[in-house]
C-alpha positions in Angstrom: -11.7 -15.0 25.3 -9.0 -17.5 26.2 -5.4 -17.7 25.0 -3.9 -21.2 24.9 -0.1 -20.9 25.1 2.5 -23.2 23.6 3.4 -24.5 27.1 -0.2 -25.6 27.8 -1.1 -22.8 30.1 -4.5 -21.0 29.5 -4.9 -17.3 30.1 -8.3 -15.6 30.4 -8.4 -12.4 28.3 -10.7 -9.6 29.4 -11.8 -6.8 27.1 -11.1 -4.3 29.9 -7.8 -5.9 31.1 -4.2 -5.1 30.4 -1.4 -7.6 30.8 2.0 -8.5 29.4 2.9 -12.2 29.0 6.6 -13.2 28.5 7.0 -16.5 26.6 9.7 -19.0 27.5 10.7 -19.5 23.9 11.0 -15.8 23.3 8.7 -12.9 22.4 5.6 -11.9 24.4 1.9 -11.3 24.2 0.5 -7.9 25.1 -3.2 -7.8 26.0 -4.8 -4.4 26.1 -8.5 -3.8 26.3 -9.8 -6.2 23.7 -6.6 -6.4 21.5 -4.0 -9.2 21.8 -0.7 -8.4 20.1 2.3 -10.7 19.7 5.6 -8.8 19.9 9.0 -10.3 19.4 11.8 -10.3 16.9 12.8 -13.4 14.9 16.3 -13.4 16.5 14.7 -14.0 20.0 12.6 -16.9 18.9 14.5 -20.2 18.5 11.5 -22.4 17.5 8.1 -21.3 16.2 5.4 -22.6 18.4 1.7 -22.3 18.1 -0.8 -20.5 20.3 -4.5 -20.4 20.0 -7.2 -17.8 20.8 -10.7 -19.1 21.5 -13.8 -16.9 21.7 -17.0 -18.1 23.5 -20.6 -17.3 22.8 -21.2 -13.6 23.2 -17.6 -12.7 22.8 -15.2 -11.1 20.3 -11.6 -10.2 20.1 -8.9 -8.6 17.9 -5.5 -10.3 17.4 -2.4 -8.7 15.9 -0.2 -11.5 14.4 3.7 -11.6 14.3 3.7 -10.1 10.7 1.3 -7.3 11.5 -1.8 -8.9 10.1 -4.9 -8.0 12.1 -7.7 -10.5 12.7 -11.1 -9.9 14.3 -12.7 -13.0 15.8 -16.5 -13.2 16.1 -18.4 -15.2 18.8 -17.7 -19.0 18.9 -14.5 -18.7 16.8 -10.9 -19.7 17.1 -7.5 -18.9 15.6 -4.3 -21.0 15.8 -1.1 -19.2 14.8 2.7 -19.4 15.3 5.0 -17.1 17.2 7.1 -16.8 14.0 6.2 -17.3 10.3 9.0 -19.5 9.0 9.6 -21.0 5.6 7.9 -19.7 2.4 4.4 -19.1 3.7 2.4 -17.6 6.6 -0.1 -20.2 7.7 -2.8 -20.0 10.4 -5.8 -22.2 11.2 -9.3 -20.8 11.7 -12.8 -21.9 12.8 -16.0 -19.8 13.2 -16.1 -16.3 11.7 -13.1 -14.1 11.3 -12.2 -10.9 9.5 -8.7 -10.7 8.1 -6.7 -7.6 7.2 -3.6 -9.2 5.9 -0.2 -7.5 5.8 1.1 -7.5 2.2 4.1 -9.6 1.4 4.9 -10.6 -2.2 7.4 -13.2 -1.1 5.4 -15.0 1.6 1.7 -15.8 0.9 -0.7 -15.8 3.8 -2.8 -19.0 4.1 -5.8 -19.6 6.2 -6.6 -23.3 6.6 -10.1 -24.1 7.7 -10.2 -27.8 7.0 -7.8 -30.1 5.2 -9.7 -29.6 1.9 -10.3 -25.8 2.2 -7.9 -23.0 2.4 -7.7 -19.3 1.5 -4.4 -18.0 0.0 -3.6 -14.2 -0.2 -0.6 -11.9 -0.5 -2.2 -9.0 1.3 -5.9 -7.9 1.4 -9.1 -7.9 3.5 -11.7 -10.6 3.6 -14.3 -12.2 5.8 -14.3 -16.0 6.5 -17.4 -17.7 7.9 -16.8 -21.4 8.8 -19.2 -22.5 11.5 -19.9 -26.2 11.9 -23.0 -27.3 10.0 -22.9 -24.4 7.5 -21.1 -24.0 4.1 -17.7 -22.3 4.3 -18.1 -18.7 3.0 -15.3 -16.4 2.0 -16.3 -12.8 1.1 -13.6 -10.5 -0.4 -13.6 -6.8 0.5 -10.7 -5.7 -1.7 -7.9 -7.2 -3.9 -7.8 -10.8 -4.9 -7.7 -14.2 -3.1 -7.5 -17.8 -4.1 -10.0 -20.1 -2.5 -8.7 -23.7 -3.1 -8.0 -23.4 -6.8 -10.4 -20.6 -7.7 -9.6 -16.8 -7.8 -12.1 -14.4 -6.4 -12.0 -10.6 -6.6 -13.5 -7.7 -4.5 -17.2 -8.0 -4.3 -17.3 -11.7 -4.9 -18.0 -14.5 -2.5 -16.9 -18.2 -2.6 -19.3 -20.7 -1.0 -18.0 -24.1 -0.4 -20.4 -27.0 0.1 -19.1 -29.7 2.4 -21.6 -32.2 1.0 -20.3 -32.3 -2.6 -17.0 -30.5 -2.2 -17.9 -27.9 -4.8 -17.1 -24.2 -4.6 -19.5 -21.6 -6.1 -18.5 -18.0 -6.8 -21.1 -15.2 -6.8 -21.4 -11.4 -6.7 -22.7 -10.1 -3.4 -23.3 -6.9 -1.5 -20.3 -7.2 0.8 -21.6 -5.0 3.6 -24.1 -7.6 5.1 -21.3 -10.1 5.5 -18.7 -7.8 7.1 -20.8 -5.3 9.1 -20.4 -7.3 12.3 -16.7 -6.3 12.4 -17.8 -2.7 12.7 -20.5 -3.4 15.3 -23.6 -3.8 13.1 -25.9 -6.7 12.1 -27.2 -6.5 8.6 -29.8 -9.0 7.3 -31.2 -8.9 3.8 -33.9 -11.4 2.9 -32.2 -13.9 5.3 -33.9 -17.1 6.6 -35.2 -16.6 10.1 -33.3 -19.7 11.3 -30.0 -18.2 10.2 -30.8 -14.9 11.8 -31.6 -16.7 15.1 -28.4 -18.7 15.0 -26.4 -15.5 14.5 -28.2 -13.8 17.4 -27.9 -16.9 19.6 -24.1 -16.9 19.3 -23.8 -13.2 20.1 -26.5 -12.7 22.8 -26.0 -16.2 24.4 -29.7 -17.2 24.0 -31.3 -20.5 23.1 -34.1 -20.8 20.6 -36.4 -23.6 19.3 -38.6 -23.6 16.2 -41.9 -25.2 16.9 -42.5 -25.9 13.2 -40.3 -26.1 10.2 -42.1 -23.5 8.1 -41.1 -20.7 10.6 -37.5 -21.4 9.8 -38.0 -20.3 6.2 -39.5 -16.9 6.9 -37.4 -14.2 5.4 -36.1 -11.2 7.5 -34.5 -7.9 6.6 -33.1 -5.7 9.3 -30.2 -3.5 10.5 -29.3 -2.9 14.1 -26.3 -2.4 16.4 -24.5 -5.4 17.8 -24.1 -3.8 21.2 -27.8 -2.9 21.6 -30.0 -5.0 23.8 -31.7 -8.0 22.1 -35.2 -7.3 23.3 -36.0 -4.6 20.6 -34.9 -7.1 18.0 -37.3 -9.8 19.3 -40.0 -7.2 19.4 -39.3 -6.3 15.7 -39.5 -10.0 14.8 -42.9 -10.2 16.5 -44.2 -7.1 14.7 -43.7 -8.8 11.3 -46.9 -10.7 12.2 -45.4 -13.7 10.5 -44.3 -15.6 13.7 -45.3 -16.0 17.3 -42.5 -15.8 19.9 -42.8 -17.2 23.4 -40.0 -16.1 25.7 -39.0 -18.1 28.8 -35.9 -16.9 30.6 -33.1 -17.1 28.0 -35.0 -19.3 25.6 -37.2 -18.3 22.6 -39.9 -20.6 21.2 -40.8 -19.6 17.6 -43.7 -20.8 15.5 -45.5 -19.6 12.3 -48.4 -17.3 13.0 -51.7 -19.0 12.3 
């Protein structure tokens, strides 16, 4: 992961590293073995400035924000946040996939802005946000209540926003498959193979190509550990006898089995 500081400097964050970064405008970042925490008191910080954490393919990180909110960032994700939440709201900016455990505050709503026409507003709760480029924006609520744009969703519900028509659909879901990654597990239930491969590609850093369109639509159900090697997963996909997989270095070529 990389931390982009308000002064323009970039710091590499290692999951096994420990460091303490004092900021010129007050406060400091403490990085300790996969968790980045901002520490500072409002009296030290004269002006709130924004920092950003960016996660590459195959990476993940945990960030503790100034108000105590905890955010887990999945591979190919980013979070932009201030050193101090001023005014009447706590606003951050997110891309990719993130799991939020928001510190409750009745007087200051927490707002996650994904794009100018999509935001999630909460007082304090847990939810998963999936906002990768080329996909619908999906908010899955674990507990409590949140407002997605102008629609309320409650625990066990999911809001799916289509960028094509600007409409938000709310549906009941089994929450586990959408949040299991945060606890180190992949859960796929009747998922399109193309979506499965995109998820695995981000995490394991592999490329993949579908030889024919029909192979993309094959449905997969599976559960396995995120920290396991990928090869058994590829072997499992082969054993379905639905597709053929050709492996060349770090690239997979997938076609429907004839």
